[in-house]
mmCIF file of the N, C-alpha and C atoms, coordinates in Angstrom:
data_MODEL
# 
_entry.id   MODEL 
# 
loop_
_atom_site.group_PDB 
_atom_site.id 
_atom_site.type_symbol 
_atom_site.label_atom_id 
_atom_site.label_alt_id 
_atom_site.label_comp_id 
_atom_site.label_asym_id 
_atom_site.label_entity_id 
_atom_site.label_seq_id 
_atom_site.pdbx_PDB_ins_code 
_atom_site.Cartn_x 
_atom_site.Cartn_y 
_atom_site.Cartn_z 
_atom_site.occupancy 
_atom_site.B_iso_or_equiv 
_atom_site.pdbx_formal_charge 
_atom_site.auth_seq_id 
_atom_site.auth_comp_id 
_atom_site.auth_asym_id 
_atom_site.auth_atom_id 
_atom_site.pdbx_PDB_model_num 
ATOM 1   N N  . MET A 1 1  ? 20.566  -129.650 -34.718 1.00 0.00 ? 1  MET A N  1 
ATOM 2   C CA . MET A 1 1  ? 19.918  -130.399 -35.177 1.00 0.00 ? 1  MET A CA 1 
ATOM 3   C C  . MET A 1 1  ? 20.549  -131.079 -35.928 1.00 0.00 ? 1  MET A C  1 
ATOM 4   N N  . GLY A 1 2  ? 20.972  -131.882 -34.954 1.00 0.00 ? 2  GLY A N  1 
ATOM 5   C CA . GLY A 1 2  ? 22.784  -132.955 -35.391 1.00 0.00 ? 2  GLY A CA 1 
ATOM 6   C C  . GLY A 1 2  ? 21.175  -134.037 -35.132 1.00 0.00 ? 2  GLY A C  1 
ATOM 7   N N  . GLU A 1 3  ? 19.968  -133.953 -34.198 1.00 0.00 ? 3  GLU A N  1 
ATOM 8   C CA . GLU A 1 3  ? 19.538  -135.913 -34.184 1.00 0.00 ? 3  GLU A CA 1 
ATOM 9   C C  . GLU A 1 3  ? 19.200  -135.827 -35.173 1.00 0.00 ? 3  GLU A C  1 
ATOM 10  N N  . THR A 1 4  ? 19.119  -135.122 -36.179 1.00 0.00 ? 4  THR A N  1 
ATOM 11  C CA . THR A 1 4  ? 17.668  -135.316 -37.779 1.00 0.00 ? 4  THR A CA 1 
ATOM 12  C C  . THR A 1 4  ? 18.747  -135.765 -38.883 1.00 0.00 ? 4  THR A C  1 
ATOM 13  N N  . ALA A 1 5  ? 19.722  -135.418 -38.764 1.00 0.00 ? 5  ALA A N  1 
ATOM 14  C CA . ALA A 1 5  ? 20.290  -135.964 -39.750 1.00 0.00 ? 5  ALA A CA 1 
ATOM 15  C C  . ALA A 1 5  ? 20.333  -135.952 -41.345 1.00 0.00 ? 5  ALA A C  1 
ATOM 16  N N  . ALA A 1 6  ? 20.847  -135.734 -42.116 1.00 0.00 ? 6  ALA A N  1 
ATOM 17  C CA . ALA A 1 6  ? 19.740  -135.470 -44.054 1.00 0.00 ? 6  ALA A CA 1 
ATOM 18  C C  . ALA A 1 6  ? 18.305  -135.273 -44.212 1.00 0.00 ? 6  ALA A C  1 
ATOM 19  N N  . ILE A 1 7  ? 18.139  -133.955 -43.604 1.00 0.00 ? 7  ILE A N  1 
ATOM 20  C CA . ILE A 1 7  ? 16.550  -134.054 -43.959 1.00 0.00 ? 7  ILE A CA 1 
ATOM 21  C C  . ILE A 1 7  ? 16.214  -134.174 -45.242 1.00 0.00 ? 7  ILE A C  1 
ATOM 22  N N  . GLY A 1 8  ? 16.699  -134.515 -46.543 1.00 0.00 ? 8  GLY A N  1 
ATOM 23  C CA . GLY A 1 8  ? 16.318  -134.669 -47.115 1.00 0.00 ? 8  GLY A CA 1 
ATOM 24  C C  . GLY A 1 8  ? 16.165  -136.248 -47.916 1.00 0.00 ? 8  GLY A C  1 
ATOM 25  N N  . ARG A 1 9  ? 15.838  -137.362 -45.921 1.00 0.00 ? 9  ARG A N  1 
ATOM 26  C CA . ARG A 1 9  ? 15.244  -138.662 -46.340 1.00 0.00 ? 9  ARG A CA 1 
ATOM 27  C C  . ARG A 1 9  ? 14.073  -138.399 -45.929 1.00 0.00 ? 9  ARG A C  1 
ATOM 28  N N  . PHE A 1 10 ? 13.607  -137.507 -46.072 1.00 0.00 ? 10 PHE A N  1 
ATOM 29  C CA . PHE A 1 10 ? 11.930  -137.534 -45.653 1.00 0.00 ? 10 PHE A CA 1 
ATOM 30  C C  . PHE A 1 10 ? 11.335  -136.839 -46.428 1.00 0.00 ? 10 PHE A C  1 
ATOM 31  N N  . LYS A 1 11 ? 10.504  -137.243 -47.135 1.00 0.00 ? 11 LYS A N  1 
ATOM 32  C CA . LYS A 1 11 ? 9.605   -136.980 -47.953 1.00 0.00 ? 11 LYS A CA 1 
ATOM 33  C C  . LYS A 1 11 ? 8.741   -136.086 -48.619 1.00 0.00 ? 11 LYS A C  1 
ATOM 34  N N  . SER A 1 12 ? 8.448   -135.577 -46.921 1.00 0.00 ? 12 SER A N  1 
ATOM 35  C CA . SER A 1 12 ? 7.446   -134.048 -46.683 1.00 0.00 ? 12 SER A CA 1 
ATOM 36  C C  . SER A 1 12 ? 7.600   -133.807 -45.260 1.00 0.00 ? 12 SER A C  1 
ATOM 37  N N  . ALA A 1 13 ? 7.402   -132.509 -45.173 1.00 0.00 ? 13 ALA A N  1 
ATOM 38  C CA . ALA A 1 13 ? 7.241   -131.876 -43.184 1.00 0.00 ? 13 ALA A CA 1 
ATOM 39  C C  . ALA A 1 13 ? 6.630   -132.780 -43.106 1.00 0.00 ? 13 ALA A C  1 
ATOM 40  N N  . ALA A 1 14 ? 5.216   -133.443 -43.563 1.00 0.00 ? 14 ALA A N  1 
ATOM 41  C CA . ALA A 1 14 ? 4.231   -134.432 -42.542 1.00 0.00 ? 14 ALA A CA 1 
ATOM 42  C C  . ALA A 1 14 ? 5.894   -135.079 -41.880 1.00 0.00 ? 14 ALA A C  1 
ATOM 43  N N  . ALA A 1 15 ? 5.916   -136.027 -43.016 1.00 0.00 ? 15 ALA A N  1 
ATOM 44  C CA . ALA A 1 15 ? 6.839   -136.947 -42.552 1.00 0.00 ? 15 ALA A CA 1 
ATOM 45  C C  . ALA A 1 15 ? 7.624   -136.803 -41.679 1.00 0.00 ? 15 ALA A C  1 
ATOM 46  N N  . TYR A 1 16 ? 8.896   -136.005 -41.068 1.00 0.00 ? 16 TYR A N  1 
ATOM 47  C CA . TYR A 1 16 ? 9.666   -134.677 -41.219 1.00 0.00 ? 16 TYR A CA 1 
ATOM 48  C C  . TYR A 1 16 ? 8.562   -135.182 -39.019 1.00 0.00 ? 16 TYR A C  1 
ATOM 49  N N  . ALA A 1 17 ? 7.211   -134.566 -39.618 1.00 0.00 ? 17 ALA A N  1 
ATOM 50  C CA . ALA A 1 17 ? 6.863   -134.236 -38.055 1.00 0.00 ? 17 ALA A CA 1 
ATOM 51  C C  . ALA A 1 17 ? 6.919   -135.194 -36.887 1.00 0.00 ? 17 ALA A C  1 
ATOM 52  N N  . ARG A 1 18 ? 6.208   -136.335 -38.086 1.00 0.00 ? 18 ARG A N  1 
ATOM 53  C CA . ARG A 1 18 ? 6.596   -137.522 -37.471 1.00 0.00 ? 18 ARG A CA 1 
ATOM 54  C C  . ARG A 1 18 ? 7.722   -138.245 -36.093 1.00 0.00 ? 18 ARG A C  1 
ATOM 55  N N  . HIS A 1 19 ? 8.285   -138.281 -37.354 1.00 0.00 ? 19 HIS A N  1 
ATOM 56  C CA . HIS A 1 19 ? 9.738   -138.062 -37.315 1.00 0.00 ? 19 HIS A CA 1 
ATOM 57  C C  . HIS A 1 19 ? 10.072  -138.055 -35.819 1.00 0.00 ? 19 HIS A C  1 
ATOM 58  N N  . ASN A 1 20 ? 10.295  -136.735 -35.110 1.00 0.00 ? 20 ASN A N  1 
ATOM 59  C CA . ASN A 1 20 ? 10.256  -136.257 -34.325 1.00 0.00 ? 20 ASN A CA 1 
ATOM 60  C C  . ASN A 1 20 ? 9.233   -136.005 -33.377 1.00 0.00 ? 20 ASN A C  1 
ATOM 61  N N  . GLY A 1 21 ? 7.541   -136.723 -33.578 1.00 0.00 ? 21 GLY A N  1 
ATOM 62  C CA . GLY A 1 21 ? 7.152   -136.370 -32.400 1.00 0.00 ? 21 GLY A CA 1 
ATOM 63  C C  . GLY A 1 21 ? 5.803   -134.999 -32.522 1.00 0.00 ? 21 GLY A C  1 
ATOM 64  N N  . THR A 1 22 ? 5.852   -133.814 -33.030 1.00 0.00 ? 22 THR A N  1 
ATOM 65  C CA . THR A 1 22 ? 5.005   -133.342 -33.214 1.00 0.00 ? 22 THR A CA 1 
ATOM 66  C C  . THR A 1 22 ? 3.789   -133.186 -33.691 1.00 0.00 ? 22 THR A C  1 
ATOM 67  N N  . ALA A 1 23 ? 4.282   -134.965 -34.561 1.00 0.00 ? 23 ALA A N  1 
ATOM 68  C CA . ALA A 1 23 ? 2.293   -134.366 -35.533 1.00 0.00 ? 23 ALA A CA 1 
ATOM 69  C C  . ALA A 1 23 ? 0.947   -135.025 -34.876 1.00 0.00 ? 23 ALA A C  1 
ATOM 70  N N  . PRO A 1 24 ? -0.057  -134.274 -35.179 1.00 0.00 ? 24 PRO A N  1 
ATOM 71  C CA . PRO A 1 24 ? -1.106  -134.922 -33.981 1.00 0.00 ? 24 PRO A CA 1 
ATOM 72  C C  . PRO A 1 24 ? -1.581  -136.039 -35.163 1.00 0.00 ? 24 PRO A C  1 
ATOM 73  N N  . LEU A 1 25 ? -2.632  -136.290 -33.856 1.00 0.00 ? 25 LEU A N  1 
ATOM 74  C CA . LEU A 1 25 ? -3.001  -137.765 -34.135 1.00 0.00 ? 25 LEU A CA 1 
ATOM 75  C C  . LEU A 1 25 ? -4.182  -138.124 -33.657 1.00 0.00 ? 25 LEU A C  1 
ATOM 76  N N  . PRO A 1 26 ? -4.816  -138.143 -34.479 1.00 0.00 ? 26 PRO A N  1 
ATOM 77  C CA . PRO A 1 26 ? -6.516  -137.947 -34.903 1.00 0.00 ? 26 PRO A CA 1 
ATOM 78  C C  . PRO A 1 26 ? -6.661  -139.022 -33.827 1.00 0.00 ? 26 PRO A C  1 
ATOM 79  N N  . VAL A 1 27 ? -7.961  -138.019 -32.666 1.00 0.00 ? 27 VAL A N  1 
ATOM 80  C CA . VAL A 1 27 ? -8.835  -138.869 -31.731 1.00 0.00 ? 27 VAL A CA 1 
ATOM 81  C C  . VAL A 1 27 ? -9.981  -139.241 -32.551 1.00 0.00 ? 27 VAL A C  1 
ATOM 82  N N  . ARG A 1 28 ? -10.591 -140.031 -32.658 1.00 0.00 ? 28 ARG A N  1 
ATOM 83  C CA . ARG A 1 28 ? -12.531 -140.074 -32.805 1.00 0.00 ? 28 ARG A CA 1 
ATOM 84  C C  . ARG A 1 28 ? -13.163 -140.507 -31.907 1.00 0.00 ? 28 ARG A C  1 
ATOM 85  N N  . SER A 1 29 ? -14.076 -139.980 -30.971 1.00 0.00 ? 29 SER A N  1 
ATOM 86  C CA . SER A 1 29 ? -14.771 -139.864 -30.056 1.00 0.00 ? 29 SER A CA 1 
ATOM 87  C C  . SER A 1 29 ? -16.315 -139.853 -30.938 1.00 0.00 ? 29 SER A C  1 
ATOM 88  N N  . SER A 1 30 ? -17.459 -140.695 -31.072 1.00 0.00 ? 30 SER A N  1 
ATOM 89  C CA . SER A 1 30 ? -18.279 -140.598 -31.251 1.00 0.00 ? 30 SER A CA 1 
ATOM 90  C C  . SER A 1 30 ? -18.511 -140.251 -32.531 1.00 0.00 ? 30 SER A C  1 
ATOM 91  N N  . ASN A 1 31 ? -19.090 -138.567 -32.666 1.00 0.00 ? 31 ASN A N  1 
ATOM 92  C CA . ASN A 1 31 ? -19.068 -137.559 -34.199 1.00 0.00 ? 31 ASN A CA 1 
ATOM 93  C C  . ASN A 1 31 ? -17.976 -136.651 -33.608 1.00 0.00 ? 31 ASN A C  1 
ATOM 94  N N  . ARG A 1 32 ? -17.634 -136.597 -33.287 1.00 0.00 ? 32 ARG A N  1 
ATOM 95  C CA . ARG A 1 32 ? -16.002 -135.195 -32.972 1.00 0.00 ? 32 ARG A CA 1 
ATOM 96  C C  . ARG A 1 32 ? -15.023 -135.511 -33.559 1.00 0.00 ? 32 ARG A C  1 
ATOM 97  N N  . ALA A 1 33 ? -14.217 -134.812 -34.302 1.00 0.00 ? 33 ALA A N  1 
ATOM 98  C CA . ALA A 1 33 ? -12.395 -135.385 -34.656 1.00 0.00 ? 33 ALA A CA 1 
ATOM 99  C C  . ALA A 1 33 ? -11.963 -134.515 -33.910 1.00 0.00 ? 33 ALA A C  1 
ATOM 100 N N  . ARG A 1 34 ? -11.490 -134.941 -32.847 1.00 0.00 ? 34 ARG A N  1 
ATOM 101 C CA . ARG A 1 34 ? -10.535 -134.251 -32.764 1.00 0.00 ? 34 ARG A CA 1 
ATOM 102 C C  . ARG A 1 34 ? -8.708  -134.333 -32.177 1.00 0.00 ? 34 ARG A C  1 
ATOM 103 N N  . HIS A 1 35 ? -8.103  -134.146 -32.025 1.00 0.00 ? 35 HIS A N  1 
ATOM 104 C CA . HIS A 1 35 ? -6.666  -134.724 -31.927 1.00 0.00 ? 35 HIS A CA 1 
ATOM 105 C C  . HIS A 1 35 ? -5.795  -134.190 -30.881 1.00 0.00 ? 35 HIS A C  1 
ATOM 106 N N  . ARG A 1 36 ? -4.770  -134.918 -30.553 1.00 0.00 ? 36 ARG A N  1 
ATOM 107 C CA . ARG A 1 36 ? -4.094  -135.076 -29.249 1.00 0.00 ? 36 ARG A CA 1 
ATOM 108 C C  . ARG A 1 36 ? -2.680  -134.991 -29.707 1.00 0.00 ? 36 ARG A C  1 
ATOM 109 N N  . LEU A 1 37 ? -1.980  -134.900 -29.008 1.00 0.00 ? 37 LEU A N  1 
ATOM 110 C CA . LEU A 1 37 ? -0.070  -134.787 -28.737 1.00 0.00 ? 37 LEU A CA 1 
ATOM 111 C C  . LEU A 1 37 ? 0.581   -136.561 -29.114 1.00 0.00 ? 37 LEU A C  1 
ATOM 112 N N  . SER A 1 38 ? 0.946   -136.870 -30.121 1.00 0.00 ? 38 SER A N  1 
ATOM 113 C CA . SER A 1 38 ? 2.025   -137.784 -29.937 1.00 0.00 ? 38 SER A CA 1 
ATOM 114 C C  . SER A 1 38 ? 2.973   -137.928 -28.937 1.00 0.00 ? 38 SER A C  1 
ATOM 115 N N  . ARG A 1 39 ? 2.711   -139.530 -28.562 1.00 0.00 ? 39 ARG A N  1 
ATOM 116 C CA . ARG A 1 39 ? 4.035   -139.680 -27.574 1.00 0.00 ? 39 ARG A CA 1 
ATOM 117 C C  . ARG A 1 39 ? 4.968   -140.270 -28.322 1.00 0.00 ? 39 ARG A C  1 
ATOM 118 N N  . THR A 1 40 ? 5.316   -140.668 -29.490 1.00 0.00 ? 40 THR A N  1 
ATOM 119 C CA . THR A 1 40 ? 6.387   -141.244 -30.245 1.00 0.00 ? 40 THR A CA 1 
ATOM 120 C C  . THR A 1 40 ? 7.301   -140.318 -30.749 1.00 0.00 ? 40 THR A C  1 
ATOM 121 N N  . GLY A 1 41 ? 7.392   -140.589 -31.111 1.00 0.00 ? 41 GLY A N  1 
ATOM 122 C CA . GLY A 1 41 ? 8.984   -139.658 -32.193 1.00 0.00 ? 41 GLY A CA 1 
ATOM 123 C C  . GLY A 1 41 ? 10.014  -139.531 -31.196 1.00 0.00 ? 41 GLY A C  1 
ATOM 124 N N  . ASN A 1 42 ? 11.064  -138.941 -31.655 1.00 0.00 ? 42 ASN A N  1 
ATOM 125 C CA . ASN A 1 42 ? 12.395  -138.522 -31.104 1.00 0.00 ? 42 ASN A CA 1 
ATOM 126 C C  . ASN A 1 42 ? 12.291  -137.752 -30.280 1.00 0.00 ? 42 ASN A C  1 
ATOM 127 N N  . ARG A 1 43 ? 12.174  -137.895 -28.825 1.00 0.00 ? 43 ARG A N  1 
ATOM 128 C CA . ARG A 1 43 ? 12.234  -137.186 -28.451 1.00 0.00 ? 43 ARG A CA 1 
ATOM 129 C C  . ARG A 1 43 ? 13.144  -135.570 -27.553 1.00 0.00 ? 43 ARG A C  1 
ATOM 130 N N  . GLN A 1 44 ? 14.757  -135.824 -28.134 1.00 0.00 ? 44 GLN A N  1 
ATOM 131 C CA . GLN A 1 44 ? 15.050  -135.411 -27.409 1.00 0.00 ? 44 GLN A CA 1 
ATOM 132 C C  . GLN A 1 44 ? 14.686  -133.976 -28.662 1.00 0.00 ? 44 GLN A C  1 
ATOM 133 N N  . LEU A 1 45 ? 15.174  -134.437 -29.700 1.00 0.00 ? 45 LEU A N  1 
ATOM 134 C CA . LEU A 1 45 ? 14.496  -133.201 -31.336 1.00 0.00 ? 45 LEU A CA 1 
ATOM 135 C C  . LEU A 1 45 ? 12.884  -132.331 -30.540 1.00 0.00 ? 45 LEU A C  1 
ATOM 136 N N  . ASN A 1 46 ? 12.202  -133.442 -30.172 1.00 0.00 ? 46 ASN A N  1 
ATOM 137 C CA . ASN A 1 46 ? 11.292  -132.920 -29.834 1.00 0.00 ? 46 ASN A CA 1 
ATOM 138 C C  . ASN A 1 46 ? 11.019  -132.012 -28.499 1.00 0.00 ? 46 ASN A C  1 
ATOM 139 N N  . ALA A 1 47 ? 12.264  -131.616 -28.404 1.00 0.00 ? 47 ALA A N  1 
ATOM 140 C CA . ALA A 1 47 ? 12.391  -130.584 -26.864 1.00 0.00 ? 47 ALA A CA 1 
ATOM 141 C C  . ALA A 1 47 ? 13.237  -129.718 -27.142 1.00 0.00 ? 47 ALA A C  1 
ATOM 142 N N  . ALA A 1 48 ? 14.044  -130.201 -28.189 1.00 0.00 ? 48 ALA A N  1 
ATOM 143 C CA . ALA A 1 48 ? 14.565  -128.914 -28.821 1.00 0.00 ? 48 ALA A CA 1 
ATOM 144 C C  . ALA A 1 48 ? 14.355  -127.816 -29.350 1.00 0.00 ? 48 ALA A C  1 
ATOM 145 N N  . LEU A 1 49 ? 13.002  -128.178 -30.420 1.00 0.00 ? 49 LEU A N  1 
ATOM 146 C CA . LEU A 1 49 ? 12.206  -127.675 -30.950 1.00 0.00 ? 49 LEU A CA 1 
ATOM 147 C C  . LEU A 1 49 ? 11.264  -126.658 -29.921 1.00 0.00 ? 49 LEU A C  1 
ATOM 148 N N  . HIS A 1 50 ? 10.937  -127.548 -29.429 1.00 0.00 ? 50 HIS A N  1 
ATOM 149 C CA . HIS A 1 50 ? 9.812   -126.967 -28.130 1.00 0.00 ? 50 HIS A CA 1 
ATOM 150 C C  . HIS A 1 50 ? 10.950  -125.985 -27.587 1.00 0.00 ? 50 HIS A C  1 
ATOM 151 N N  . ARG A 1 51 ? 11.686  -125.762 -27.330 1.00 0.00 ? 51 ARG A N  1 
ATOM 152 C CA . ARG A 1 51 ? 12.728  -124.672 -27.060 1.00 0.00 ? 51 ARG A CA 1 
ATOM 153 C C  . ARG A 1 51 ? 12.795  -123.868 -27.500 1.00 0.00 ? 51 ARG A C  1 
ATOM 154 N N  . ILE A 1 52 ? 13.130  -123.760 -28.540 1.00 0.00 ? 52 ILE A N  1 
ATOM 155 C CA . ILE A 1 52 ? 13.551  -122.375 -29.840 1.00 0.00 ? 52 ILE A CA 1 
ATOM 156 C C  . ILE A 1 52 ? 11.420  -122.070 -29.800 1.00 0.00 ? 52 ILE A C  1 
ATOM 157 N N  . SER A 1 53 ? 10.353  -122.758 -29.780 1.00 0.00 ? 53 SER A N  1 
ATOM 158 C CA . SER A 1 53 ? 9.905   -121.328 -30.530 1.00 0.00 ? 53 SER A CA 1 
ATOM 159 C C  . SER A 1 53 ? 9.511   -121.185 -28.624 1.00 0.00 ? 53 SER A C  1 
ATOM 160 N N  . ILE A 1 54 ? 9.667   -121.246 -27.860 1.00 0.00 ? 54 ILE A N  1 
ATOM 161 C CA . ILE A 1 54 ? 9.403   -121.026 -26.017 1.00 0.00 ? 54 ILE A CA 1 
ATOM 162 C C  . ILE A 1 54 ? 10.331  -119.876 -25.570 1.00 0.00 ? 54 ILE A C  1 
ATOM 163 N N  . THR A 1 55 ? 11.474  -119.835 -26.831 1.00 0.00 ? 55 THR A N  1 
ATOM 164 C CA . THR A 1 55 ? 12.014  -118.743 -26.932 1.00 0.00 ? 55 THR A CA 1 
ATOM 165 C C  . THR A 1 55 ? 12.575  -118.028 -28.206 1.00 0.00 ? 55 THR A C  1 
# 
């Protein structure tokens, strides 16, 4: 997890999730509130977290 550097620089878990691209984005269509995956953030860190969760 060398891509993160100092974890203390993030003020919350949500800020860290946004940094690595795992935070869902709200999408509103008519009266339905849905979420979709974020395409932003650190893609290498996101891939590492994905590999960790799969194994």
